[in-house]
N, C-alpha and C positions, 0 to 999 in steps of 0.2 A: 473816669477820664472825660474831659470836656469834649462835646461833639464839635464845638467851634474852635478847637485848639489852634488850627492854622491862623484864624483871625486874631485870637488873643496874642499869639507869638508875633504876628505881623505888626500889631499895634506896639508891642514892646520894642521891636527893632526900630520902628519909625521914631519912637520917642528917643531912643539912643542916638539915632542919626541927627535929631534936632539939637542934641547937646554937643556931640563931637563929630568932626569931619575927618575921621581917619579910619582906615580898615582895622578890624580887630579879629583875632583868632582865639577861640576858647576851646580848650581840650576837655574831654569828659573824664579822662583818667582811666587807669586799668586796675584790675583787682590784684591784691597782694596775697601771696601764699602765706598760710599760717605755719606750715612746717615743710612739707614737700610740695613741689610746684603745682600739682593738680588739685591740692586741697586748699582752696582759697577762702579768705574772708568774704562775706557777701559784698558784692560790688555796689557802690552807690556813686552816681556821677557827681562831678564837681558842681557846686550850687550855682555858680555864675553861668556855667554851661546849661544847667537845668532851667534857669530862668528864661533863657532864650530858645532852648530846644524842646522843653516841655516833657521829655521822656528820658529815662535813665538809660543811656547807651554806654557801651564799653568800647574803649579804643576808638573813639570817634573825635572829630573836631568840627567846629562850625566857623565859617568866616562871615563876618557881618560888615557890610559897607553900604552906605546910602539906603538903609532900610531893606537891603536884599540879604538873603541867607544862602550860602553854599554849604552843603553837607559833605563831609569827607568821612567815609567809613567803608571797610571792606565787606564784600558779601561773605556769608558764612562759608566755612570750609566744607567740601562735600561730605566729609566724615562727621560733621557736626550734627546732622540729622539723627545719626545713630545714638549719640549720647544726650543730645538736648532737644530732640524732636524738630519739627519744622519751625524755622525762625524766619522772620521777615527779611527780605533782601533790601539792598540799598534803595531801590526805586520805591518800594512800598513804604519804607521809613520816611523817605523824602516827601512822599505824598501826605503821610500822616501829619507831618509837622509843617507842611506848606513851604518846603525848601524851593528855592528858585533853580537850583542845580544840585546834582549829586555826583561825587567823584570818589575815586579810591584814595586811601591814605597816602599812597606813594605819590599821587599827584599834588598833594598839599604843598610840597616843596616849591612848586612853581607859582604859588600864590602868597608868598610870605614877604614880599617887598614892603618895607616900612610899616609892617603890622605891629599893633600893640597887643599885648597879651597879659594874662595874670597867671601866676604859678599855681599848679595843681599840687595837692598834698603828697601824692605817691611818687617815690623816687624815680621809678621807671619813666614816668611821664615828664617830670621836670628836667630829667637828664635829656630826654628827647627834645623838649622845648629849647633847652640851652644849646644843644647841638644844631638844631635846625635854624634858630634865629641868631646864632653866633654871638650871644651875649648871655650873661648869667641870669637865669630865671629860677630863683630859689625861694621857697617859702621862708617866712620869718626874716627876710631881708627888706630893707627900705626900698620901696618902689620909687622909680624916678622916670623922668622924661615922658614919653608917650604912654608907658605902662601906668604911671601915676595918673595921667590924664584920664585913661580908660577906667581906672579904679574909681576915681572921683565921679565920673559920669554914671557908672553902674550903681555906685552908692546912692547918688541923687535919685535914681529910679527906684531902687529897692528899699529905700528908707520908708516910703509910704506904699501901701499895698493897693493894687488894682482889684476890681470886683472878682476876677477869676481867682486871685490869690486868697481873697477873703473867704470864698466858698470852701477852699481846701483847709484853710486855717480853722474855720468853724467845725469842719468835720473832725479834724485832729482833736479839737477841744472837747467835742461831744464824747468821743471814744475814750479820751483820757479821764473825763469825769466818771464814766461808767467803770473804768478800770480802778479808780480810787474807791468807789463804792464797793467793788468786789473785794478789794484789799481789806476794807473795814469788815465786811461780812466774813472774811476768812480768818480774821484775827482770833476769834473766840475758840476755834478748834486747832489753830496752828501751834506747833511746838517751837518752831524757829523761824527766823526772818525769811529764809528761802521759800517757805510755804506761802507767805503773804505775797512775796514777789511773784511767785508762780501764778497765783490767782489773778494778779493785776496784769501781768504780761499775757496771760491766756486770753483776756478780753481783747487786747490789742492784736494779737496774732489771729484771733477768730475773725477780725475785720480785714484780714489780709494786709495789715499795717505792720510796721516795725516800731521799736522804741526809737525816739529821737536822740537818745543819749543813753549811756549805761545807767540803769535804774539805781537809785539810792533807796534802800528799804532797810532801816537799821534802828536798833535801840541805842546806838552810839551816834546820835545826831550831832554831837560836838565835833565829829570828824566830818568836815564839810563835804568832801567828795568820797564818802565811804562806800566802797564797792565790794564789801564782804557781807555774806548772808548766813553765816554759820552760828550766830549767837542765839541762845535760847530766849524765849519770851517769858518774862516773869511778871506776875500781877502788878508790881509797882512801876513797871517800865513805861516810858513813852516810846511810841514807834513813829519815826519820821520817815515818810514816804515821798520821794521826789521822783515822779514817774510821768513821762509824757509820750504820746504817740506821734508817729510821723506817717503821713499819708503816702500812698504809692508814688505820688509825684514829688515827694520830698518835703512837704510843708509840716512844720512842727507845732506841738503844744508843749507846755511846761508847767506842771502843777505840783505844789507841795502841800501836804497836810500832815499834822502831827496829832496822834490820838493815843489815849491810854489803853494799854493792853487789857486792863481789867474791865474796861467799859465805863470807868468813871475817873475823872481827873481828881487827884488829891487836892487839898486846899492850896498848897504851895504851887502845884502845877497850874491850877486854875488862875492863881494870882498872876503868874508870869504870862500865861496864855493870853489873859485879857489885855495885858500891856502890849504884847506883840500884835494882837488883833486891833487894838486901838490905833496903832501905828499904820497897820495895813489899811484900815478903813479910811483914816484921814488922808493918807496918800492918794487913794483912789478918788476920794471926793475932790481933791485938789487938782486932778489931772484935767487939763484943757489945753487947747491950742495956745501957743505962745508962752506957756509956763516952762521955766527952766527945770530940767530933770534933776539937776544937782540940788535945786531947792526942795524937791520932793524927797530926796535922800536926807537932807538936813532936817526936814520936818520929821521923818521917821526917827532919826537919831535923837532929836529933842524929846519926842513923845516917849521913847524908850528910857531916856535919862530921867524924865519926869516921873515915870512909873517906878523906876528903881529908887528914886529919892523917896517917893511916897511909901515904898515898902521898907525903907531904912537900910537898903543895901548900899546906895550911894549917898554922899553928903555934900551939899552945896547947891548952888543955883543951876538948874538944868542947862540954861544957855551957856554958862561958864564951863560946865563940865563938857559940853559938846565942843567948845572952842579948844579945850585941852585934850580932845579925842578920848575922853574917859569912857564914853559910850562904846567905843570900839573894842574895849576889853571884852564886851559881851556880844557886840554886833560889828564884827570886823570887816564884813564884805559890803559891797554896794547894794542899793535898794533893788536893783534889777538890771535888765539889759534889753536890747532889741530882740525881737523874735520873728522868724520868717522861715526861709528855707534852711537856715541853720538855727539850732537852739540858742546859740549866742550869735545872732545874725551878723554875717560878714566879718567875724573876728579873724578869719584867715588873712584879712588885710591889715591886721594890727589895729590901731586906733583910728584909722581913716573914717570908718563908719560911725564909731561910737563918739568921737570927739569932733565938735564943730571946728572948722578951719581956724587956725590961730590958737587953739586950746591944746593944752597937754596935761598929762597926769600930775596930780599934786603929790608932793613928797610926804604929806601928812598921813599918819597912820589911819586916821578916820576917813580919809578920802582917796587914798592911793589905789584902792581896789574898785573904785567906781568905774563901771564899764561903759556908761553912757553919760555924756555931758554935752547936751545941746538943747535948744528950745524945742518943745513938742509941736508936732504938726498933725493935722487931720490925716488919718490913714496910717499913722505909725502904730505898731503893736509892740507894747513893752510888758515886761513882767514887773510885778510889785511883790517883793519877797523879804519883808523884815524878819528878823530872827533873834533868838537869844541862845547863846552857847557858852558853856563852861569848858573852855579849852584848857586842859591841864598845862600844856606848854606855855600858855600865856599867863594863866592865873597863879601857877606855882613857881614862876620865875622870881627868884629872890630880888632881882632889880625892880621888877614890877611891884612886888610887895612893899619894898621900902619906899619907892617913889610915890606910891599912892596910899601910904598907910593911914593918912588922915582923911582920905576921900572915899575909901571903900571900907565898909564895916564887915571885916572878914568873918567875924563870928556870926553875924546876921546871915551872911551869904551861905554859911554852912547849913543853915536850916532849909535851904533850897537845893540840897544835894540830889533830890530826885528829878531835877530838871537839867539833864545833861545837854540836850540840844533840841531846839524847837524852831520851826519856820512855818509860815503861812504864805503861800504863793499863788497868785492868779495872773491870768493873761488879760491885759487891758488895752482895748483899742481906743485911740484918741479919735474923737468924732468932731464934727464942726462946732458942736456946742458944749462938749464935755468929754464923757467917756462911756464906753460900754464894756462890761466885764464878760469876755467870751466864755469864761469858766464858772459863771455865777450859779449854775445849776448844782454845784457842789457846795454844801453849807460850810460856813466858817465859824459860826457861833459854837461855843463849847457845848452848850446844852443840846444843840441840833446834832453835833457829832456824837455825843453820848447816846442820843435817841437812835441814830443809825446803828451804832454798835449794839445797843441793847435790844433792838428789834430782832437782831440776829441771835443774841443770847437767849431770848425767850423762845425763839423758834427751835433752838438747839436743845434747850434744857427742859 
């Protein structure tokens, strides 16, 4: 926790006041029960609240106006000390975050005239927001009026990270790198995916952090958001691990590596790996202020198409294949996304953060999943995560087969059956002159990954 937290938060509030001249109330949200009321999921405060309040409070709200902050939270119930130990009271929390005033939640109703807000994800809170403000405040609905103004103002602040945020983001990156190394080390003795996941998450938990999202640790990397961990690890498998830590104050990292369970890539796996890595490296090399992120995506698509033509899997000119979205048969998602307090930063606001004003999602198969479409600016943190996936639902579709029968060499593709899913992902900060990879301490070269795996094999055997 920052010792100068009140100063950091005051600076953020003042920057907001320079952009909009209207009062805003942000709610922290409440915990949700997973089955019976007292058995709740771990609570994590809403990210917009966290950005201005600095600490994860439950059932709280802050009112921001002209650079001032009022905190609304109830003191702990007298019986709370029995179950939860001594917890800070309202005045102590207010002092910690540099609030100008502190009041009970019941008093909030007196301070809601003409306030803008943003919906919180849990139903209890957005119902409360809707009732108190007498207008529908719902997640996943189009924001309008003063709420849209507030969203745009907060986006303009959170798009680029201040020094305090970067300290936290670097911490998350360091712990995530260590977690991936632990996953590689655990692979040689692990019998199934869950053991590798446990080794990775143990590193994160030991630093008193949590995962920033549900970990993906799977030999079925072709399932993009695979949250099952029961498959056994076989020598010819590739293991895809997409695991990132979140610091105590809510800042995230997001890393993916793909490695061979046996400790050595097969020749076909290495061929595809090197294509994905070439796309990854070229994208990072091209990141700089003013560059369009969509161009970075198309660069990855072109390099992947080129590589697949060279291997004889695709036929035609790479540029033409990308225009026809043929690359998306194997690389269907976008090249990455914003990263910050959310792993897909500010996606609770739909595309307001990801898409520059006046831009909207493409209907093209090869572009429709692009999460970020704006020029890059210093202080932005983005992920770069090209991949190659053999998704049965796409590749075995008779319509796809007949449509692309002359452009895909299906017999040649069958020789790469041992590459089900592969992704390489790093967290890249846009700097004044180019970029800095916050996760660079984790190697990406195939030989370096084999070395990490084999150091452990030698140790064990």
